[in-house]
C-alpha positions as CSV (number, residue, x, y, z in Angstrom):
1,M,24.5,14.9,1.5
2,S,24.0,11.0,0.1
3,T,26.5,9.8,-2.2
4,I,26.8,7.0,-4.7
5,G,30.1,5.7,-4.9
6,I,32.9,8.0,-4.1
7,G,32.1,11.8,-4.2
8,T,29.2,11.1,-6.9
9,P,26.2,12.9,-5.1
10,G,22.8,10.9,-5.0
11,L,19.4,12.8,-6.3
12,M,16.8,12.0,-3.9
13,L,13.5,11.4,-5.5
14,P,9.9,11.3,-4.5
15,A,8.5,8.0,-5.7
16,A,4.3,7.7,-6.2
17,E,2.7,7.4,-3.2
18,L,0.7,4.5,-1.5
19,K,-2.3,5.0,-0.4
20,A,-5.8,2.9,0.2
21,T,-9.3,3.3,1.8
22,M,-9.7,1.0,5.1
23,D,-12.8,-0.9,5.0
24,G,-12.4,-3.1,7.7
25,N,-11.0,-5.4,5.9
26,S,-6.8,-6.5,5.7
27,I,-6.0,-3.7,2.5
28,L,-2.8,-3.3,0.3
29,I,-2.2,-0.1,0.5
30,G,1.0,-0.8,-1.7
31,T,4.7,-2.5,-2.3
32,L,7.5,-0.5,-3.0
33,V,8.4,-0.4,-6.0
34,R,12.2,1.2,-4.8
35,T,14.2,0.8,-1.7
36,P,13.0,3.8,0.2
37,L,15.8,5.8,1.7
38,K,13.2,8.3,3.9
39,I,9.4,6.4,4.1
40,I,6.6,8.6,5.9
41,L,3.2,6.3,7.3
42,N,0.6,8.7,7.6
43,N,-2.8,7.5,9.0
44,L,-5.5,9.7,7.2
45,S,-8.4,8.4,9.4
46,T,-10.5,9.6,12.2
47,V,-9.8,5.5,13.8
48,E,-7.0,3.2,14.7
49,V,-5.3,1.5,11.8
50,V,-3.3,-1.5,12.3
51,I,-0.4,-2.0,9.7
52,S,1.3,-5.2,8.8
53,I,4.0,-5.9,6.3
54,S,4.6,-8.9,3.7
55,F,8.0,-9.4,2.4
56,D,6.7,-12.6,0.4
57,G,3.6,-10.7,-1.6
58,G,1.1,-10.9,1.2
59,T,1.5,-14.7,2.2
60,T,3.2,-14.1,5.0
61,K,1.8,-10.7,6.9
62,I,3.9,-9.3,10.0
63,S,1.6,-7.3,12.1
64,W,4.0,-4.3,12.7
65,M,2.4,-1.1,14.6
66,T,-1.1,-0.1,15.5
67,F,-1.5,4.0,14.5
68,A,-3.5,6.2,16.3
69,A,-6.5,8.6,14.6
70,G,-3.8,10.8,12.6
71,Q,-1.0,9.4,13.7
72,A,1.7,9.7,11.3
73,L,5.9,8.3,11.9
74,V,8.8,9.5,9.4
75,L,11.6,6.8,9.1
76,D,14.5,8.3,8.0
77,D,17.4,6.1,9.2
78,D,19.9,6.2,5.9
79,L,21.5,3.1,6.8
80,W,18.2,0.8,7.7
81,T,15.2,0.7,5.4
82,F,12.1,-1.7,4.3
83,P,13.2,-3.5,1.1
84,L,12.2,-3.3,-2.6
85,G,9.2,-5.4,-2.9
86,A,7.7,-4.8,0.6
87,S,3.7,-4.3,0.6
88,F,1.7,-2.6,3.5
89,Y,-1.4,-4.1,4.6
90,G,-4.0,-2.0,6.7
91,V,-6.6,-2.7,9.3
92,G,-9.2,0.1,10.0
93,A,-12.9,0.9,10.2
94,S,-12.4,3.8,7.4
95,G,-11.0,6.3,6.5
96,E,-7.2,6.3,3.9
97,F,-3.8,5.6,4.9
98,S,-0.7,6.9,2.8
99,V,3.1,5.5,2.6
100,A,5.1,8.3,0.8
101,Y,9.0,7.5,0.1
102,T,12.0,9.4,-1.5
103,Y,14.6,7.0,-3.3
104,I,17.9,7.5,-4.7
105,K,18.5,7.4,-8.4
106,Q,20.9,5.4,-9.5
């Protein structure tokens, strides 16, 4: 169990899912409004989607990973995470892409 401080258990809560429909352009999937503990990136489409991440509101986009059709990735490292305010962008011909995550209530 994660802890906040000494002996205080942390409460893991779900954040609102970030989800967008791809149309061939760079589409904002969403921005993290909490610091994630666990994160699931899920290509819900039948085509590949290239994911970019921005840490400055979209001015600079870092091309990060190409997701095959139907591919999902779970990141569950409790020590390293994407920062609050990170924005996810996707480029794919069609379909949807989802970013779901949990955070620790403080």
